N, C-alpha and C positions, 0 to 999 in steps of 0.2 A: 646447592643443588640447581642443575640446569634443567629448564623446562623445554623439551622439544615441541615445537609446533608446526604442523602440516600446512603448508601455505599453496594456494592453487595459482599464484602469479608473482612475477618479478617486483611488482610495486609492493606487495605485502612483504615479501622478503626484505627488501630494503627498509621499509617501516619497521618491522619487528627487531632488525639488527639492531637497531638503537636502545632497545629494552634490555636492561640489566637483567641477568637470569634466564634469558630467552635465547633459544637456538632454533631459528626457523628452516624448515625444510622444505624445499621446493618440490611439489608433486605434481603431475598431470592427470586430472580426473579421467578415469577409463582405462589408465594403464598403471601397470604393476608398480607398487610404491618403491621409491628410491631407497638405497641402502640406507638404515638407520631409521626408516620412516615408519615401520612397524612399532617401533619404541615410543612414538608419539603420544604425550598426554593431552594435546590439543589439536583438534580438527577444524580447520576453517573451510567449509565447503564452498565451491564456486557456484556450481548450477547443478543439483541434483533432480531436478523435475524430470519425470520420465523414467528415473531409475529408481530402484529401491535401496535408500541410504544405508539400510541393514547389511548390505553387501559389503560396504566399505567399512563399517563399524567392526564387523566381524574379524577384520584383519588388524584390529587395533587393540590389543589385550589390556593396554595401561591407558586407554582413552578415560580422561576425566572429565573434559569440557568440549561441547562443540559450539565454537563461536560463529554464528552467522555474518554475512554481510548485508542482510537484508531485514526489513522490520517484521516481515511475514514470516511465521515459524511453521505454517500448517503442514508443510512436506515432511516436516521432523517430528511434530507432537506425536507422542504415542510409539515411536520407532527407535527412541534414544535408548541405550540400553540402561538397566536399572543403576542408579547409583551416578550415572553420567549428567552432568549440568548442561543445560541448554541456555544460550545467552543469544538474544536479538541484538540488531544493530539500529534498536530505536534512538532517534535523534539524529542520524544521518541523512536520511532522505525526506523528512518532514517538510523542510522548507521548500524543496523542489515540487513534491507533490500537491502542497498548498497554493504554489504559484500556477501549476497546471488548472486547479480548481478555479482561480479567480479569473485565468484567461478563457477557460471555457465559459463562464459566466458572461463576461464581458462580451465574447464572440456572439454568444446567444441574444442577449439583451440588445446589442447594439448593431445587429444584423450584419454583421461583419462577412459573414460567409454569403449573404444574400447580396451584398455590394460586389463581392468578388466574383459571383456568377455573373452579375450585370456587367462587370469591367469585361470580362472575358467574351461576352456578347456584344460590347460596343454599346452598351445602353446607360444613359446618364439617369440612375434610378433614385432620385431626391425624394425622401419621404422621412418622417418622424420616426424615432425608435424608441425603444424602452431604454430603461437606466438601472445600474445596480445600486444608485443612490436610493436610501430609504427602504432597500429590501429587506426583509426579515428570513435569515437563513438557519435552518436547524441542520446541525453537525452531528451527525451519529457516529461517534468515536470520540472520546474525551481524552485520548492520550496525547502524544507529541504532535501528530496530524492536526487533531482537532485544535488544539492550542495555537499551532502555528497558521491555521485558517482564519480563527478569529482574530489574531494580530494583524492579518492582512486585510481583512475585511473592514475592520474600522476606520482606516484612512478614506475608503470609499463611501464612507456615511451609510454604511450597511451594518447591521446588527446580526450577531451570532449568538444561538443559543446551543449549548452542548448537551449531549445524551450519552450516558455511560452505561456500562452492563448494569450497575446499580446506582441509586441516587446518593448524592453528596454534596457538601457546600458548592453552590455555583454551577451543579451539574444535575440534570433530571436523569430519571432511571429509563431503562428500555420499557418497562411496563406501562410508562406514560405514554408512549408513542400515539395510540388511538385518539387522546385528547389533543395532543399538541400538532399532529399532522395537519389538521385543516386550517392551520392559523399562519402557515409559512409560505413565502414566494417560491423557495428553493430548499431542497433537501439535499444535503452532500453526505454520502457514505462512505466513511473512513474507519469502519469496525473491522477488528481480525477476521479471518475465515475460519470459523470452527462449525462443528455440526449444529451447535445453538444459532449460529447465524445463517447458515445455509437457507436460501430463501426467505430471508427475514423480509425482504422487500418482495411481497408477494401480490396478488390481486386486491386482497384485502387491505393492505397497506397503500397501495397506489390509489385505490378507490376513495381512501379516506384523505388524500391529498386534494388542496384546492384547486380548482379549474384554472389552467394555464400555467401551473407550477412547474418547476424545471427540477428533475432528479438528476442528481451528480454521481457516478460511482467511480471512486478511485480507490476502492477497496479489492476485492476479487470477483471474478465474475458470478460465481454461483452465489453469492450474496442475494444476487436479483433473480427473479423468475423470470427467464427471457420471454417466454409466451406470454406471461401477463403484461410484461411492459410492453411488447409488441402490439398488444390488443389497445392499450391506452394511446401508443403513439399513433397507430392507423386510424383512430377515432379522433385524433386531434386535439385531446383533451389535455393531454401533458407533451411536455418536451424533455429531453434527456441529454447529458453527455456523458459518455463511457469512455474511460481507459481501459477497462477491463471487459471481458464478455464470457459467457457460457454459450457454447464451446469458445475455447481460445488456443490458437488463432481461428477466427472464422473461416469456415469452409466456404468454397465457391457456391454463388447462388443462395447463402442464406439470406433469410429475409432482413435482417439487419443492414445489410449493404444498402438497402432500398427503403428503409423506413423512414417517414417524413418526421420533421423536428427533430432529428438526431444529430449530434455532433460527436463523432467517433475516431478516437486515436489508437494506435495499435501498442498499448501497454507502454507508454514513454513517460508517464509523469514524474518519475525518479530518473529517468534516464537523459541526463545533460552534463555539460562540462563540469568536472570536479567531482563527479559522483563517487569515484573510487577513492579519491581522496578523503572525501568526507566519510565513507564506510569505513576505511581503515583507520582514520582517527579516532572512531567509536571502539572498533575492534582492538586496537592497540590498548587503549585505555582499561577496557575489560580485561584483557590478558595480563596487563600490567599489576592490576589489583589482584587477579588469581595467582600471579606468580609471587607477589608479596604475601600470600596467605589470606586475603580478602575475599569477601563474596562478590562476584560482579554484580552490577547494578540492574542489568537488563535480563535477568533470570526468569524464565518462563515459567510460571506456577500453574497449579493444577487448574485455574479458572481462567486460562488464557483465552 
């Protein structure tokens, strides 16, 4: 039996053409499905943010699996039809996102943006800086992203403590955050976006962080209460690095544009050379398992 897979780009078509028992069919999101596309059992979305994915699902009566190219599944949870599996691309972008977090922390601790402004103004601004060495970093999100960041922090002589939804060996539970937060120099948020994590980082969370600490958000914008963060940034008590914001993209004249102590990037932590190849390596492996009658490894469960 041949498994028909709707694929949103030529790279994916080529990658899946190498898989036995799989027939990739190229489609263009937003346009009518190609001939034979309505028979597809697997759908790989490209980018459905801003649209209702149920409009696509309604055209696919034989759909059995939705395979994402992203680790985040918040746009699909609760919208996939009953009986249809949902698999993420966990493992594809963790290294890139962890690399961004390291770069953000280094830029802040070593005053790289301060030195760049001085260079643009023609000033030789010699001064001592802070360092990532010996810093204690609390990482909220103990999946692929958290593990990738821990592995990258250790060569800098920094330590990482992981926090998951619930406690397990080597991982603290989220309910322990009030006791943990005051003891860390930086807090990196890599948690999935769910209703449970919306505004996880609120005024109470931020107030518990130690003076001078850095908040790094590489998850999703709504995980952080923007107004509460702005209060802390404007007071000068905390600093932050954000790759995601709420709202996103930021509208003109939003106060985050001019907030002090903030490093801001436009949701690019995972957007780097090779990201498509890495995403399809995971997607092909997941679909290969499904075609062979096995269960994909990155299935979204009820406690996503």
